N, C-alpha and C positions, 0 to 999 in steps of 0.2 A: 973292512972299515965302516964307519958309521955313513948314512947317507940321509939326505933330507930332499923332500920333493914338495911343491905346491898341491894343495887339494882345495875343493870348493864344494859346497852343497847349498841347497835350496832350502830356506826357511821363512814361512810367511811370504812367499811370493818373491823374496829378494835373495840374493847371493851372499853367502858367508865364504870368506876365503881363510885358508889356515895353511899350516906346514906340518907334515908328518915326518917325524924324525925316527930314524929306526937303526937298532945297534948293529954291531957286526955279525955275519952269519947268514945262512940262507933260510933256515928255518922261520915260520911265522913267530913273532914274539909277542908276549903279553904287552899290552897297551895301556898308557895312561892318558885319558882326556883331562885336560886341564883347563879349569874356569876361573878366569882373573877376576879381581875385584871390581869395585864401584866405578871408576873411570878408565880402568886398564885397557891395554891393548896387547896384543901377542907378542910385541917387541918390547914390552916394558916389564921388568922384574921376573917374569916367568922363565924367559930362556935359562937363566943361572940354574934354577931347579931342573928343568928340562935337560940341562947337560949332564947333570949328576945321574938322572934317571936313565939316559940313554947309555952313559958309560956303564951303568950298573947291570945292562942287559934287558932295558925295557925299551919298547916304542913309545913315543909320546905325540899326541896330536895336540897342537896348539892352534888356535883360531880367534878371529875378532867376531864379537857379537855383531848383529845388524846395527847401524847407525855409528859405529866405530872403527877406527883403523882402516884396513883395506876392504872391509866388507860394504855392501850397499845399504842404502837407507837413508832417508831423508824426512826430517831434519837430522842434522849431524849431532853428535854428543847426547842423544836420546837415551836416557837411562829408563828402562822399562823390565821390571823384574820377570813379568809374565813372559815377555818375549825373550828374554836371555835365557829362562829356562827351556823354553821351547827350542831355542839355538842350540842348547847344550844337548838336548834329547836327539836332535838331528846329527850332532857331531858324533854321539855315542853309535848311531846307526850307520854312519859313515866309516868310522873305525872299524866296526866288525865286517864291513865289507871288503876291506883292504886285504889284499893277497900277502902282504908283509905282515899282518896281525892275526894272532890267535883270538878269534871272535869269543871263544869261551872264557877268555881271560882279560876282560876290559874292565879298569879300574876308574874312578873318578878322584880327581884332586882340586879341591877349590879353597880360595883364600879369600878372606872377608867377605865381602857379599857374594862371591862366588862359594864360599864355604856353605853359605845358605842354599844355594841352588843345588850342590851335589847332594845335600842331605834331603832336600825335597825330592829330587829325581830319583835317588836310590831307594827311597820309601816306597816309590811306585814301580821300580824295576827290581825285582828280587835277582836277576839274571847278572846285575853289577857284582864283580868279584871281590871288590874291596873299595873302601872310601877313606881319603884323607881330608878333613876339614882344618885348614889352617886359620887361626883366629876368626872364626866364622861369626858373622853377623846374623844371627839366627831371627832376630826380631829387634828392629831398629828402635822400637819405642820401649817395650818392656826390658828389652836386653840392652840398653844403652849403658855407655861406660860410666865411671863414677865422676859425675859433674862436680861434686865438692873438691875431689882430689884434684881434678883439672882446674877448678877456679884457684884453689889454695897455691898450685904449682906457678899459674899465670899471674897472681896477684888481682883476680877479677872480682867485682862485686856483683851482687844479684841484679841491680839496676843494669848494669853492662849487658849482662847475659839475657835479661829479659827484653831489652831494647834490640839486640842483635837477633835473637830468635824471632821477635815479631817481624822484623824486616826480611828475614828469610822465608818465614811463612807468607808474608805478602808478595815476595818474588815469586813463590811458588804458585800463588793463587793467580797471579798476573800470567805466569807462564802457562799454566793449566788454561786459563781462558783464552789466550792466543793460540793454544793448540786445537781448542774446540773450533774456534773461527778459522782454522788453517791458515793462520798467519806465521812469520817467522817466531822462533823461540826468544823469550826473555832470559837470556843466559846469566849465570853466576860462575864465578872461579871456583875450580876444585880446591886451590890454595890461595888465600889472599887475607884481606881485612875480615874481621870477625863478622860483621854484618852483611858481608858480601860474597862469602866463600864457604864451602862445606867445611873445610879444614883451615885454621886459622893460627895454630900454635906456633908462634916466631922460632921456636927451636926446630921446627920441621922445613924451615925455608932452604937450607942447604940441601937437604934430602929431596925436596921437590925440585929444585934447579937442577941436580944431577939427572932426576927422572926425566926432566924436560928436555935436557941436552944431550942425553944417551939414547932416547926413545923417539926416533923420528915420527912416528904417527900417532903419539899421545899429544892430547890437548888440554890445556889448563881452562877448560869451561865444560859446564854441564847443563842440561835442563833441570831446574829446581822443582819442576812438577812431581818429580819422583819423591819429594818428601810427603805429598798427599797420597802416595801408593806404595809406600816403603813396605817390604815384607814383615809379616807377622807370623810367629811360630804357631803352627797348629798342634793342638794337644793330641798326643798319640803318634806323632811323626817318628819320633826316635824309635819308639818300640816296635815299628815295622821293619827297621834295619836289621836283617838277619845276617848280614854279611860282616866281616871284620871291619871295624871302624876306628881311625885314629884320630884324635882331636887334639891339636896343639894349641895351648892358650898362653896369653901373656898376662902375668900377674898385675904388671903396672899400665894394662891397656886403660886409657881414657877413652877409647872410641866405642868399645863394647864391653859388656859385664862378664867377666870370666866365670863368675859364680853362677850367673843365669844359664851360660852354655854348659858348664861343668854339671849342673843340676839335671839339665835335659839329657846330656850325653850318657850320664850313668844310668839311664833308662832304656839305652840300647843294650841288646842281649850280649854282644861281643865288642864292646867299646873299651879302647885305651885312652887315657886321658893324660896329658902331658903338660904340667903347667912349669912355665919358665919365668924367671925374675927379670923380665925385659917389657918394653913397651910395645904397642900394636905393630908400628913400622919396623921394629928391629930384626923382624924375621925375614928380611929380605935382604940383609947385607951383614957383613962383618963376620965375627966368630958365632953369633947366634945364628946367622943363616947356616954356616958350616954344620953346627950342632943339629939344627932343625932338619937341614936337608939329608944328613946322615941317617936321622930318625926315620924320616920318610921313605928313604930308599931300603932301608932294613926291613920295614914294615911290609912294602910292597913287594921286595923279592920274596919275603918270607911267604906271602899269602898268594903271589902269582906264579912264583917259580918253586920253591923248596917245597912246600906243603903238597903241591900239585905231583911233585916228583915222588913224593915219599910212597905212595901206594904202588907206583911203577917200580920200585926199588924192591919192596915187598914181596910183589908177584913175581920178580925175576931171582929172587934169593932161593938157595937150595932148601928144599924140606927134608 
């Protein structure tokens, strides 16, 4: 039967906590280290994917970045891409050290902002066995979603968007200054009014309500200083990914530009790109989740289990 146990590691002098899920059986299993998105925690959204992967014979390591969920770090809800990538690197090191894990078969899975993190980390670590980037936010500025489409869908004018953007940038500057002065953060909501939150589409209200009620450690607030230090895609990154790469994109995504990501992903030597006629958040629930999770599991099993067994079967066959 499957098993789960708590794990912990130190990153930047702070303790990050997680859960190692392993499939049935006694042999060390291939492992997927999962990186959640922007404000995510390990009890939000990712467990559904993890359950599918473990049922498919893979171990899974879920963890919280510093400043989030069960992990240490003050101030709380601090989104810092560089720190999160460092935490992810330490999580991979921890996974490889576990007796339940086949250290030569560790893959990365990341969604949204976490999708950017797994691409960056894999570009610097050729020993990663495979990578799945789920609606990845590779570049928050150049790779932003279709603003005109979002405005049309919500009936917004340029004036409203400009005022809301100015207020968010002002909030980020205030929060940055407070951080430099070692004062408490100036928080904004993850979901809320357009000029006071990262996401504000009224159509997402039910989705975020469900997230808040089903994920005990998730909080509807973040430090807006992130906007001043958001990830930017570095030229040549995809070209360095020699391992198998699967990129799942949403055609109706208003948060990231699927065209920007697809163009960059095409430069990876072993990339597969899947485009679905859905929105950014649809990959986490319903029939779209079922389809995406099945696609990801098949890809991971193929490269972490089946392809690695093929040479063994060939060597054992009669000559």
